[in-house]
C-alpha positions as CSV (number, residue, x, y, z in Angstrom):
1,M,0.2,-147.5,-64.2
2,E,2.5,-144.7,-63.4
3,T,3.5,-144.5,-59.7
4,A,4.2,-141.3,-57.8
5,S,7.8,-142.2,-57.5
6,S,8.2,-142.9,-61.2
7,A,6.5,-139.7,-62.1
8,I,9.1,-137.6,-60.4
9,H,11.9,-136.8,-62.9
10,H,15.2,-135.5,-61.6
11,E,17.5,-133.9,-64.2
12,P,21.2,-134.5,-63.7
13,W,22.9,-131.6,-62.1
14,N,25.4,-131.4,-65.0
15,K,22.8,-131.4,-67.8
16,G,23.8,-129.0,-70.5
17,K,27.2,-128.3,-68.8
18,I,30.7,-129.1,-70.1
19,V,32.0,-131.9,-67.8
20,G,35.6,-133.0,-67.8
21,Q,38.8,-132.6,-65.9
22,K,39.0,-129.1,-64.6
23,A,42.1,-127.0,-64.7
24,P,44.1,-126.3,-61.6
25,F,44.7,-122.7,-60.7
26,K,48.0,-121.1,-61.5
27,L,50.1,-119.4,-58.8
28,K,49.4,-116.0,-60.2
29,D,45.7,-116.6,-60.0
30,I,46.0,-117.8,-56.4
31,W,47.8,-114.7,-55.3
32,A,45.6,-112.4,-57.3
33,L,42.4,-113.8,-55.7
34,R,43.9,-113.8,-52.2
35,V,44.8,-110.1,-52.5
36,R,41.3,-109.3,-53.8
37,L,39.5,-111.2,-51.1
38,Q,41.8,-109.7,-48.4
39,M,41.4,-106.1,-49.7
40,D,37.6,-106.6,-49.8
41,G,37.5,-107.9,-46.3
42,R,35.9,-111.2,-47.4
43,V,37.2,-113.3,-44.5
44,R,34.9,-116.2,-45.0
45,E,35.7,-116.6,-48.7
46,L,39.4,-116.2,-48.1
47,A,39.3,-118.9,-45.4
48,L,37.3,-121.2,-47.7
49,F,39.7,-120.6,-50.6
50,N,42.9,-121.0,-48.6
51,L,41.7,-124.1,-46.8
52,G,40.4,-125.6,-50.1
53,I,43.9,-125.1,-51.7
54,D,45.8,-126.4,-48.6
55,S,43.6,-129.4,-47.8
56,K,43.1,-130.8,-51.4
57,L,39.8,-132.1,-50.2
58,R,36.8,-132.9,-52.3
59,G,34.1,-130.2,-52.1
60,C,31.8,-132.5,-50.1
61,D,34.5,-133.0,-47.4
62,L,35.6,-129.4,-47.4
63,V,32.2,-127.9,-46.7
64,A,31.4,-130.5,-44.0
65,L,34.5,-129.7,-41.9
66,K,33.8,-128.7,-38.3
67,V,35.9,-126.3,-36.2
68,R,37.3,-129.2,-34.2
69,D,38.7,-130.8,-37.4
70,V,41.2,-128.0,-37.8
71,C,41.7,-126.7,-34.2
72,H,43.4,-128.0,-31.1
73,G,41.6,-126.2,-28.4
74,E,41.5,-122.5,-29.4
75,Q,44.5,-122.8,-31.7
76,V,44.3,-123.7,-35.4
77,A,46.4,-126.7,-36.0
78,S,49.3,-126.9,-38.5
79,R,48.1,-130.3,-39.6
80,A,44.7,-132.0,-39.8
81,I,43.4,-135.5,-40.5
82,V,40.0,-136.0,-42.2
83,L,38.0,-139.1,-43.0
84,Q,37.0,-138.8,-46.7
85,H,33.3,-139.3,-47.3
86,K,33.8,-141.0,-50.7
87,T,36.5,-143.5,-49.8
88,Q,36.2,-143.7,-46.0
89,R,40.0,-143.4,-46.0
90,P,41.7,-140.8,-43.7
91,V,43.8,-138.1,-45.4
92,Q,46.2,-135.8,-43.7
93,F,47.1,-132.2,-44.9
94,E,49.1,-129.3,-43.8
95,I,47.5,-126.0,-42.8
96,T,49.9,-123.2,-43.8
97,A,50.5,-120.2,-41.6
98,A,48.5,-117.8,-43.8
99,T,45.5,-120.2,-43.8
100,R,45.8,-120.6,-40.0
101,E,45.7,-116.9,-39.6
102,V,42.6,-116.3,-41.7
103,L,40.8,-119.4,-40.2
104,A,41.4,-118.0,-36.7
105,A,40.0,-114.6,-37.9
106,W,37.0,-116.2,-39.5
107,I,36.2,-118.4,-36.4
108,K,36.4,-115.4,-34.2
109,K,34.3,-113.2,-36.5
110,A,31.6,-115.8,-36.9
111,G,31.7,-116.7,-33.2
112,L,32.1,-120.4,-34.0
113,R,32.5,-123.1,-31.3
114,S,34.4,-126.4,-31.5
115,D,31.3,-128.5,-32.6
116,D,30.1,-125.9,-35.1
117,F,30.5,-126.4,-38.9
118,L,33.4,-124.3,-40.1
119,F,31.4,-122.8,-43.0
120,P,27.8,-122.6,-41.8
121,S,25.2,-122.2,-44.5
122,R,23.2,-119.0,-44.8
123,L,20.2,-121.2,-45.9
124,H,17.9,-122.5,-43.3
125,E,17.6,-126.0,-44.8
126,S,21.3,-126.8,-44.6
127,P,23.5,-126.7,-41.5
128,H,26.7,-126.1,-43.5
129,L,27.7,-124.7,-46.9
130,G,26.4,-127.0,-49.6
131,T,28.5,-128.2,-52.5
132,R,26.4,-126.3,-55.0
133,Q,26.8,-123.1,-52.9
134,Y,30.5,-123.8,-52.9
135,A,30.5,-124.3,-56.7
136,R,28.7,-121.0,-57.1
137,I,31.2,-119.1,-54.9
138,L,34.0,-120.6,-56.9
139,G,32.3,-119.6,-60.1
140,H,32.3,-116.0,-58.9
141,W,36.0,-116.3,-58.1
142,V,36.8,-117.6,-61.6
143,T,34.8,-114.7,-63.1
144,E,36.6,-112.1,-60.9
145,L,39.9,-113.5,-62.2
146,G,38.8,-113.1,-65.8
147,L,38.9,-116.8,-66.5
148,D,36.5,-119.1,-68.3
149,R,34.0,-120.8,-65.9
150,A,33.8,-123.8,-68.2
151,D,37.4,-124.6,-67.5
152,Y,37.2,-124.5,-63.7
153,G,35.2,-126.2,-61.0
154,T,35.5,-127.3,-57.4
155,H,38.0,-130.0,-58.4
156,S,40.3,-127.2,-59.6
157,M,40.8,-126.5,-55.9
158,R,41.6,-130.1,-55.1
159,R,44.0,-130.4,-58.1
160,T,45.9,-127.1,-57.6
161,K,48.4,-127.9,-54.8
162,A,48.7,-131.6,-55.9
163,T,49.7,-130.4,-59.4
164,L,52.2,-127.9,-58.0
165,I,53.7,-130.5,-55.8
166,Y,54.0,-133.0,-58.6
167,R,55.6,-130.5,-60.9
168,R,58.1,-129.6,-58.3
169,T,59.0,-133.1,-57.0
170,K,57.8,-135.6,-59.7
171,N,57.0,-137.8,-56.7
172,L,53.8,-139.6,-57.6
173,R,53.7,-141.6,-54.4
174,A,53.7,-138.5,-52.3
175,V,50.9,-136.9,-54.3
176,Q,48.9,-140.2,-54.1
177,L,49.1,-140.0,-50.3
178,L,48.2,-136.4,-50.2
179,L,45.1,-136.9,-52.3
180,G,44.1,-140.0,-50.4
181,H,43.9,-142.2,-53.5
182,S,44.0,-146.0,-53.0
183,K,45.5,-146.6,-56.4
184,L,48.4,-144.9,-58.2
185,E,46.5,-145.1,-61.4
186,S,43.9,-142.8,-60.0
187,T,46.6,-140.2,-59.2
188,V,48.0,-140.6,-62.7
189,R,44.6,-139.9,-64.3
190,Y,43.9,-137.1,-61.9
191,L,47.1,-135.3,-62.7
192,G,46.5,-135.9,-66.4
193,I,49.9,-137.3,-67.1
194,E,50.9,-140.1,-69.4
195,V,50.9,-143.6,-67.9
196,D,54.3,-144.6,-69.3
197,D,55.9,-141.4,-67.9
198,A,54.2,-142.0,-64.6
199,L,55.5,-145.5,-64.3
200,E,59.0,-144.5,-65.2
201,I,59.0,-141.6,-62.6
202,S,57.4,-144.0,-60.0
203,E,60.3,-146.5,-60.5
204,Q,62.9,-143.7,-60.2
205,T,61.4,-142.4,-56.9
206,E,60.8,-145.8,-55.2
207,I,63.1,-146.5,-52.2
């Protein structure tokens, strides 16, 4: 006999979609989108984009941030520490001057208080922006840049700064710390580099 619970069929969110490692954004794409959002006065989106790049957080952690997570009193902090939902490990990140400026502008425009979610949802059933809403917003950004949506996703935001830092420094340990990975192998896979090259670089950068 079929029960009510077994009769409910939930399709996977990624059914029919191409799933795999998503490409990080290039510097030219980052600046092109920032200019577009700024010129259009899309303060909320610019704040979301800049903080997504700076924080390197997973989408679920980014959308759940509260004002108090990034502010000391009325001032936006230059650094923040967030407990990751997936791993329950704290991760620290820098908030650049440009991001601090747009976050302050967004908080003031939206009239947000310390205990409020940084990116409130416009849907009644959710207190803050959902990961699917975030993914849709990012999809619009990708389209505006003339890129292929299949190649990019919310993890593109997480990977962007980590990839740029790795290319500049070749310091895997630093990137591992910035991403909050417990294992170096996770960072290697995330960056999409060869294991042998990673181990060689790791040995060269160890103190």
